[in-house]
N, C-alpha and C positions, 0 to 999 in steps of 0.2 A: 693521563700521568704522564709527567714531565721527567723525561729521563735525557740521560746523555749517553750517544753512541761511541764516545771517542775508545780505540784499542779494542781489542776483541771483548765481545760481549756489552751490555748495556750497562747502564750506572744510572741511578733513579737521583734524580739533583735532590730530590726530598731531604732522602737517607742522608745526602752529602753536608746539606743546610744543617739538619740536626747536630750530626757528631761534629761539627766546625762549633756549634753552639756547647756543647758538651766540652770540648777542648777546652775551648776558651774559656768555660767558667771554673775546671780543671786551672786554669793559670792565674785567673782573676777572680776571685771570687765576689758574690752579692754585685756585679754587674745590674746595671739597667737594662730597659729594653733601648733605649736610645744610644746606652753605652755599645751596646752589643751591635747595633745594626750600625752603629759609626766603624764599629770595629773591623766589621766581616764586609762590609761594604753592600747589605742589601737592604731593602725599604723594611720602616718598620711594621708594615703589616706582612708582612712574609714573616720576618720573626716572632712577632706578635704569635700567630698561627702556629709556628714551630715551637714555641715556649707552652702554647696550651697547651700541644699533644704532649708536651715533656711533662707537662705537669700531671696531667691525666695519668699519664704513666708511672708518674711517680717517682722518677727519677732528677727532677728541678725540684725545686722547693720555692716557691715566693714570699717573701720576705717586705720588710718595710724599707728594707736598703735596696731590694733589686732581686735576684735570683741567685741561689746557688744550689750545688751540686745536691742530692739526697744521699742519705744513709745506706739505701739500697746501693750502691756503687762499693760500698765497703764488703757488701751481701756478693756481689759481685767476684769482687778483688778477691776474697776467701777462696771463693769456687775456684778461680783460677789457680791461684795456689798447691789446690790440692790434688790438681791435673798435672802438676810438674813432678816426676817419682822423687822422692826420698825428699821431699820438700824441707822435713825437721832436721834430717841430718847436713843437708846443706846449712839452712839457719847453725844448728852448735857448731858446725866446722869454721864458718865463717865468722863466730860471735869468739871462737877459742882464736883463731888467726888475729883478728883487732886486739884482745888482749895480751897474745902473746905478743906482737909486734909494734903496740901501743899505735896502731896508725889506721886508716881508714881500710877496709878489706870489704872483697865485695863479689858478689857470684855472676855471671851473666850466661844469657843464652842467646843465638842468632834467633832473630824476626824479619822478616823483610829484609834484610841484606844489610842490618844493622844490627849492634848488640846492644842490648835490651836488659836491664838491671831488674835481678829478680831478688838478691838479699843486699842489704848493705849495715855494716857496722861498725860502728869508731872506737878505736882506741884512746886511751889515756891523752896522748899529745894529739891526736889528729887533726890535720886542719881541715876543712870544711872546701869538699868540692862541688863542683853544679848535678856530678848526677844525682837522682833520687831512683828509687825501687819504683819500675813501671816508666819509668823513660828509656829514650835510646840515644846513643851516637853513633860516631862513623865508625866503620869498622877500621878503616885503614890509619886511624890515628892514634887508638888506643891498645894498652895491652891486651885488653881481654878480645874485643873484637881481632887484632891479627893473629892472637893464638887459637883462636876458633876457627877462623879463617884458613889458617894451616892445615887444620887437619879435616875440614870439610867434603865430600867426594868431589873431585875432577870437577868434573861439568860444573855444578853448583859455584866451586869457588869460583872458576871460570866469569863464569854467568854476572856474579857478583862485582869483580873487580872490573870486566865490560862496563858494568851499572854505574861504576864509582863517577860521582862528581868530583873531583881532586879538592878541595879546597883547603889553602894555606892557614888553618889556624893560628898557628905563629912561624917562625922562622924556621924552625926543624921538623914541619908539618912533610911526610911523605905526597907529592905530588904529581906522580906518573903510576903507570900500571907496572911498568918496567922495575923499578926502584920498588914495588911495593913487593911483587916476586921473588926479588932478593933477597929482601926480608923474612921473607914467608920460610925461603931453603934456611936461613938461618937459624929460627925457632924452630924448624922441624930437628934442625944439627944438634941444637943444644938443649928442647928441651922445654923451653920457655919463653915467652916475648915481652918484648921490652918496650916502652912508652918513656920516652926520652925528649920529655917537655914538648912532644908532639900535640899534645890536646889544648893544655894548660901551658903560659911558662910559669916556671918553679918548680914544677909539679913531673917528678917520675914514678912510674911504676911496674910493675915485675908481675905477672900472672902464667899459669900453668892449667894444660888444658886437663879436664874429666873427660874420659873416654869410656864405652860398655864396648869393649873387644876393639873394633876399628869404627865404631861411630861416635863421634864426638856428641857430650851433654851440653856442654856448655866449657864454662874456663871460671878457676878463682883469682884474684888479686891482690895486690895491697899497694897502698899508694900514700906518696909522700913529699915532703919538700925536702930541694935537693941538697940541702945542706948536711939532711939525716939521711938521702938516698944517695949514699957515696957510691961509685963504681965497687971497691972492695965489696959494701957491705949488699950493691943490688945485684951481685951474681953471684953473691956466696951467700949471707947468713940468708937474706929475704927471696931467694929464688929458691934454696933449702925450705923453705917454711910453706912457701907455695904450693911446691910440688907435694909435702907432705901432708896438706889438707886435702890437693886433688885426690889421692891417693886413697884415703883415708874416704872418702866420698865415694869412691870408684869400688871400692872394695865393698862398702855397704849395699850401694848400688847392684852389685853381682851376687850379693848371698841374698839379695831380698828378692832376687828373679829367681832364684834358683828352686 
């Protein structure tokens, strides 16, 4: 069996290749065998063997144009959603927040030291963002990520910060652990987090944490263009709206667990 001993424990190279193929097909549908091999840097024979296995397991579908992911992925995604407590409440509140603000509203959780998007809704005046449900972005450059990070246990928070590879995504991105820790202190004091064009130029966001007692479950946010997200609106109306949405989710979580 082909394994890689890098780090603690052993990795199975074949599984890594298979997931690389799945990830690629998610980003670029209907790719050919040659296209997949060229993109991933493996031989066509290696990729073909993995594709045959994925087809046999009904995870990938061969088509006249190449290969695409199968509908089994949707079933898996629905199962993941049911594992998130109060998903229906989260979805309802994020939709309501998007309608109320007329902007992009999202709910995110922490996975592998990054913020992963669980739900996204678009209001009447929403501008499109790069985030999609199931994708992830850095914690240090997003309002969702920084807000969640603020309320994680200290040991886990320090580990994530220490592992951060700070990349200047815009001219305003935080690029040091010291600056990030200072901002987390500010978030803890005021009760909500801000992304001030740190992830995308021209886009500002505000997020509030969703907690169950002292455990942070995730965060809810709204995002929009700087022309509408003025300082007064960001720190006033919008901050209040995300905190109200977070409170509703928190209350439903608490009483559903009682």
